[in-house]
N, C-alpha and C positions, 0 to 999 in steps of 0.2 A: 504493500500500500504506500509506504514512504517513497519507494522508487517510482511508483506510478505518479504520485503527486509531484515528484521532482520533474518527471518527463512533461507533465501538463504545465508546470510553471515555466519550464524552458521553452515550451511551445508558445506560451503567451508572449514571452520575450521575443522569440523569433518572429512572430506575426506582427508585433509592434514595430520591429525593425523593418519588416517588409512593407508595412503600410505607408510609411514615409521614410524612404531609405536614407535620407540625409537631412538632419536638422541644421547643420552648420553650412551656410551658403558659401563659406570660404573653401569648403571641400569640393564644391562644384566647379570643374574646370570652366573658365570663362574665355579662354583664348578663341574658341570656335564660336560660341554664342554669347555675345555681350548683352546681358539682361540684368535687370535689377535683382537684388537678393530677395526674391519673393518669399522664400520659405521663412525668412526672418520677419518680413513685413506682415505676412498673414498669420504669424503666431499669435497676434493680439486678438484674433477673431475665434480662437479655438474654444474658449470657455462657453459652454451652454448655460442657459438659464433654466433652472429646475422647474419653475412654475410654467414657463413657456413650453418646455418639453412635455410636461404633463397635460397642458392644454392641447397641444398638437396631437397627442395620443388620443385624448378624449374626443376631439372634433373629427377624428378619423374613424375610430373604432365604433362609436355610437351610431353615426349615420350608416356605416357599413351594416351593422347589425339590424338597424331599422329597415333598410332597403331589402336586405336578404329576407327578413321575416315577412315583409309585405309581399315580396315576390312568391315566397313559399305559400302564404295565405291565399294569394290569387290562384295559384295552381291547385291548392288543396280544395278550394271551394268552386272550381270550375271556371274562373274568370281568366282565361288564357291570355287576353291582351295584357294582363298584369305582368306577364313575363318580361315586358319591356323594362321592368325595374331591375333586371339583372345587369343592365348597362351601368346605371349609377352605382350599383353594388360592386361591380367589377372595378369601376373608377376608384372607389374608396379602398378596395382590396389592393389595388396598385399602390395607393398612397400608404397603406399599411406596410407594403413591401419596402417602400422608401424609408419608413421608420426602422424596419428590420435592418435595412442596409446601413443606416446611421449607427444603429446599435452594434453592428458588426465592426465598424470602425472605432467603436468606443467613444462616439461623439454626441450621442443623444442625451444621456444624462451625465456622461463622463464619470460614471461609477461602474467599474467593470462588471461586478456581479449583477447589478440592476440591469445594465444594458444587455447582458447575456441572457437573463431570464425573460426579459421583455422580448428579445429577439427570438428566443426559443418558442415562446408562446405564439407569437405571430407566425412562426414557421409552420405551425400546425394548420393554420388557415391558408397559407400560401403554398403548402406542400413542399417546403424548402427546408431541409435539415440545416439548422443554423450554423453549428460549429463546422460541419463539413464545408458548407458554402463559404463561411468566413475565411477559412484557410485558402481555398481556391481564389477567392476574390482578392485577398491580400497579395497573393503571388501575381495576379493580374496587374495590380497597382504597381508592384515593384518592377515589372518588366514591360509595361505597355509601351508600344512603339519600338521595341527591340526586336529586330529581325532574327537575332540569334536565340531568342527565348520565347518564341510563339508557342501557343498550345494550351496553356493553363488559364481557364476562365475567359478565353477569347473566342471570337468568331473566326474560324479558320480562314486565313487569307494567304494565298500563294503569290509569289512573284511571277512575272511573265515567263522567265526562264524555267522556273519550277513547273509551271503548268505545261509548257511546251515539252518538257522532258517526260511527262506522264505517258502511259500507254493510252490507247483510245478508250479503253474501259475506265481508266483513271480520270481522264478528262471529262467523260460523260458523268461519272460519279460527282465530280466537283461542280459541274454545271447544274446537276440536279440539286445538290446541296445548297447552291447559291440561288436557286430559283425562288421567287417571292412566295409561291404557294407552299414550298417546303420550309423556307426560312421563317415565315410568319404564320403558317397554318399548321402543318404537320409537326414542325420543329418544336414549338411551344408545348403541344400536346405530349410529344415524346419526352421532352425535358421534364415537365412538371408532374406528369402522371406516372411515367415509367422510369426514366433514367435516374431521377433523384431518389429512387427507392433503394439504390445501392451506391456506395461511395466510389463510383467509377473514377479512375485516375489516381485514387488513393487507397487502393485495395491493400497495399503493403506499407502504408504510412502510419502504422501504429493503431492503437485502439480508438482514439478519439473520433475519426471519421465514421467508424462502424457504430460506436455508441450513439453518435449524433443521428445517423440515418435510421438505425433500428428503433431508437427511442421515439423519434418523430413518427416513424411508420406506425408504431404501437399507439401513440397518442391520436394520430389521424384515424386509425381504425376504431378506437374507442369513441371519439367524438362523432364519427360517421354512424356508428351503430346506435348511439344515443339519439341522434337526429332522425334516423330511419325508424327507430322504435317509436319516437314521439309523433312523427308526421308521415311516415310511409316512404318507401324507396323511390317511387315515381316522382313525387315532389322534390325529393332530395336531388335526384339525378337531373331533373329539369331545371333546377335552380343553381345548385352548387357547381356542377360540371361546366355549364356555360359561363358562370361567373369566373371560375378559375381560368378557363381557356381564354376568355376575353382579356382578363388582366394579364395573363401570361404573354399573349400576343403583343399587347401594348408594351409590356416590359422588354420583350425581345426587340421590338422596333426601336425603343428608346436606346437600348444598349447598342444596337446596330448603328443608328445615326450618330451616336456620340463618338464613334471611332471610324466609321466607314464613310468618310466624305472626301471630296477630291483633293483638298489641300492638307490632308492629314500628314502626320510625320511618322516615318519609319526609318530606322538606320541601324547599322551594325557597330559594335564596339571597334575602335575606341571613340567613334563619332557620337554614339548614343550617350546622352547626358540626361539625368532624371528631370531637371527643371525644364529644359527645352522640350523634351518628349511629352511631359505633362501638359505644358501650355499649348503646344502645337499639334500634339497627337490626339487630343480630345477636343470636341467641338463646343462652341457656345450655341446651343440649340435655343434660339430666341423665340419662345412660344408665347401665344396670347396669355393674358393674366390668369384666366380660369384654368387653362391647361398647365400653366406654370405652378399654380397652387396644388392641383391634383397630383402632379408629378414630383412634388417636393423639391422644386428648383433644381432637379437633377440635370436639367439642360445646361446649367452653368457648370458644365462637366470639366472644363479645363481647369477651373479654379479648384473644383473638388479633387481632381487628380493631383494637383499641386499641393493641396493642404487638406487631406482627407478627414482630418479631425475637426474641421470647421462644421458645426451643425448646419443642416440644410437650410434652416430658417435664417441663418446669418449670411448665407452666400450673397443675397442681394445687397447686403451692406458692403461687401467687398467691391462689387461693381459700382456702387454709389460713391465710395471713397476713392476708388482707383479706376476711373472711367476708361483709361487706356486698355484695360483688360477686356472691355466689352466687345471690342472689334476683332479680337483674336479668334480665328476659327468660327466666326459667326455665320450661322445659316438659319434661314427662316423656315416656317412650316412648309410653304410652297417649294422652296429650294430643296428641302430634305427629300421630297418625292423623287428627285432625280438621282439620289444617292443609291437607289436600288440597283441600278445598272453598273455600278462601280464594283468590280469584283477581283481585279488583279493589280498588284503593285508593280509599277514600272520603275525599275531602279535607275534608269537613265534620266527620266524627267522628274523623278521623285514625286509621283502622284498616283492616285488610284485611277484605273481606266476600265472601260467595258471590254467584253469579249471581242466586240467588233473592232474597237480601236486597237486592241492587242494584236488581232489578226492583220490589221492594216500595217502596224509597225513591223510585224514579222515579215510581211511581203516586201516592205520597203528595204529591209535589210538583206 
């Protein structure tokens, strides 16, 4: 037990280091990228406000429960048009995931034990094993934009050269994977309903991923059994399944747009530097105010990647106080729709391109 506790403690330390790899801006090489010491500047925004965090949790969890219950009641009593209520229920479930996300970074209450248990409880609703997801997400933050360290918590992205080197079957598989129907339809269903039931990618990474996924699976089964016993299996499936799938598809879309935009940044060591990759490898998805609120300001993703312990409700403060950050990687809602076709990284022009453009470049060479 003592040895296990030590392993868990060392894991906490390792994840904290991964989350924000370098607190000292002087350790960030500046010869290649001359930028302000943003890590030091943004440190002042890291402290959450406990009452504000509690308020954010309440105004998200309560409406979710009310919309879910209203949709269930509509199905239960034969008023099928009431199923439209799964849409706002999904929106608030998405916002709950954003709170779970902040808990994973230790930024919601800034009290590790409280953040962890809130995150684990929300994970039962989002079908996301909290501790398993937290480890994968921390590795994503530590390596985002690094061509040498792709694959953990990322959307798979190949370079043009890597794609061209694939067999015909491999190219077809990649095309199918990047197709919008798979990426935003089949993909979220596979991820949230099936894939996250086992700690894929961390099967041999110690007990924590297994404990996280199995405990979450058990809790999901118990809650589902209780709801089915209370209201019936058909209302449960007609309400909760669409709610999770809609929220999951929206979450995958947000994650996609936050990194898969034309002017994103990818590089290899020694050119890869954390601060530059964070600022330029993640977008500022400038959404309308209502969507910005529902998504927990996650569109201010470049700032989040630079300082992941800033609570989501303080991210707008950063843009207010440092307006020069607002224009970096900015894409609007309409502009984001064009990101779907960007599927391959061109190492020559340093941007994402479509399959058609990649074929044109190959023919030109």
